[in-house]
N, C-alpha and C positions, 0 to 999 in steps of 0.2 A: 172681512175678506171681500175682494173684488168679485163682481158677478162675471159670468162666463158666457161665451158664445162658442158654438161648435162648428168649425169650418170643415167641410167634407169635399173631396175631389174624386170624381168618377172617371172611368174609361181608360185609365193608364194601366201600367206605366208606359209613358211615351218617351223615347230616347231624346227627342228634341226639347219637349216642353217640361217634363217632370223635373229634370235637374234645375231648371230655372225657378220653378215653383219652390223647390226645396231650398234654394239659395235665399229667396225672399223670406220664407218662413224662418230660416235660421237667423237672418239678419235682424228680424224683429222678435226673436225668442218666442216664436209662436208654434204651437202644436196643432195638428189637424188629424183627420182620419182619411185614409186613401182606400176607396172601394175599387179594387183592381179586377180586371178581366183576366181569368185564369190563363188563357193561351198567351196573352200579352205578357203576363208575369213570367211565364216559362221562357218566352223569347228574350226577355230583359231581366233575367234572374238577378244579375248583379245590382241593377237599379232597384228592383223590388226589395232586395235585402237591405239596400242602403236606406230606403224609406223606414224600415223597421228599426235599423240601427240608430237612426236619427231620433227615435223616440215617438214616432207617429203611430196612430192606431191603424189597424188592418181590417178591411172589410172585403167580403166576397161579393163580386158583382157578376157572378155566373162565369161559366167557362168561355163562352164565345159571344155573349151579348146578343143572342137571338131574342126576338120579341116573345115574351112569355105566352101571349095569347095565340101564337101561330104554331104551337107544338102540342103534341100529345102530353098527357099527364106524366107518362113514363119518361119522355124526353125532357120535360121540364124538371123533373126530379134529378135526372142525370146532369143537367146544367148546374144545378146547385151542388151536387155531390162532386162532380169533376172539377168545378171551380174551387171548391174547398181543398181538394187534394192537390191541385196545381199550386195554390198559394202556400200550402204547408211545405211543399217541395221547394218552391222558389225562395220562400222567405225564411224557412227554418222554424216556423211556428205557425199554429193554426190561426185562422181569422176568428175574430170575436163577433163580427157583425155580418149581416147579409142585406143587400139592397138589390131588388130585382131591376133588370134593365127597363128603362123608361118609366120606372115606378109602378109597373103593372104587375101587381102581386096576385098570385094564385094560392089557394089553400094548400095544394100539394107542395108548392115551393116553400111556403112558410113552415109546413110540417117537416120537410126535409132539412131546412135550416135548423129547426129546433132539435132534430136528431143529432146534428153536429154541434150543438150548444152555441149556435150563432143567433144573436138577437136581430130581428128584422128592424131596420132603421130606414125611414123615409126622410122627409125634410119639412121644414116650416117655411123656408124662403129660398127661392131659386134665383140665381144670378141671371138666368136665361142667356147664358154665354154661348148660344148656338143660333144658327139660322140667321135670317135677316134682322132680327132684333138684337143679335149678339154683338153690339158695337160698344166701344169703351164708355162713351158718355152715358148711354142707357144702362149699361151694367153698373156704373158708378152710382147712378140715381137709385137703382133698385137696392144695391147693397148699402147705400146710405141710410136705409130704413130698418136695418137690422136691430132687433130688440134683444135684451138680455135673455139668455136661456134658449135662443133659437138654434136650430140645426140648419145650416146653410149649404145649399147644393151648388157646386161649381165643377169645372172639368179641367183636368190636367192632360187628358188624352184628346188628340184632335179628332180621331174617328172620322166620320164623314162630314158632319155639319157643325162641329164644335169650333169655337174660336179662342183657344187658350192664349193666343197672341194678344187678343183684345183684353182678356181677363188680366194678363200680366201688366198691362198698361195701368190698371187701376188698383191692383192688389197691394202694392206698397202703401199707397195713400189710404186704402181701407184699413190696413193694419195700424197705421199711425192714428187714424181717426178713432178706431176702437180703443186703442191705448189711452188716447186723450179723454175718452168717455169713461175710463176706469174699467173697461171690459177686458178680461183675459180671453185669449183664444186657446182652447184646449182640445185634446182628442176626446172622443166620446167616452163617457163613463160606462161602467159595467151595467148600471141600471139607468133607464131613460130619464131625462129631465121631465118634470111634470108638464104634461100637455104637448110634448115635443114630437115632431116627426109625423105629421098627420096629413100631408099634402097629396095623397094618392087615394084612389077609390078603394072601397072595401075589397078584400080578397075575393077572387072568383073561385067557384068550386072547380074541382078537377085538377 
């Protein structure tokens, strides 16, 4: 059986860019996991549901994408809880995974995710498809180093600093390259790949 990699997309759903990402994935028979922001999923509920109907995985990326370290513990817990409720409402089923905004995990958030049966998932490799480094050629170089079993961080939501337009320039070629290497692109499994998803600091207390 071919080895797998796990592509993940954060910060959507985005009415401009998410449909284009879905089209590219469908054209390459590729599956991914989308970590959606709750309030964006509610605003784009048809698109959020289309992601699930297409067979992709569903992750909770909090309700409003506030930085976890700028909130009280109670507010951080609400971000997890309200994000989960929003996704269940928009998508018609619960999220299986949780990823904190900016990868900044707190113990209270991981505890709240566990209460909702959501596994915390970070990443092994980032496209860095944001800010001044988020240009097509640089993204392609970084993604060209993907190894079997890795969880890869990308963005389908533009938000403030993301560049999904640049990612889309290289995504078809990336999927072709992965297929040529014998790597399948799958949504995240129920249990984590060995050693995967470790690119964030340890959880902070509170």
